[in-house]
C-alpha angles and dihedrals in degrees: 000000000000118000102184136038093254095056094042091053090048091052091049090044091055089052095051094044090054089060102041139050138172127234130191089260095041112024129189114259103214123191129203125183128197132175091261105038152346128253133195134183141175112232134196107207098183091064098024096238135133106229099185136002136182136168143180089261089057090055089051092240117155093189125080106206144116097282090051090051090050093052091049091055090048091050094051088047089053092049091046094051089050089052093049095253113141105162132041140179111234118229110187087188096228094308122125113262091242136098117358097007088051091047089051091051091049094047090051090048089049089051092057104267117138119214 
């Protein structure tokens, strides 16, 4: 049983990762949040490679809010389209699908990625 938020998130993360996996045609969109930013990357789990990555730091944003998260998702979708990737598997990485994680997913969907 988890007694703190970090251990709880890791337990949920392990459960999610047992169920989903990314391929070169349909990579895994992994999300990471910190106190200062939000990060997203497309991962090919069969070869163990990160195909694309973007973050709020790359956009030059000093704020960590919903608008920044949405623009990170849109930027990732733009890079994925340029790389020929249309579909992804969403990995919320143990975070609740709410707030910044949801905003990033919506930005990616609006950018043209299909989950």
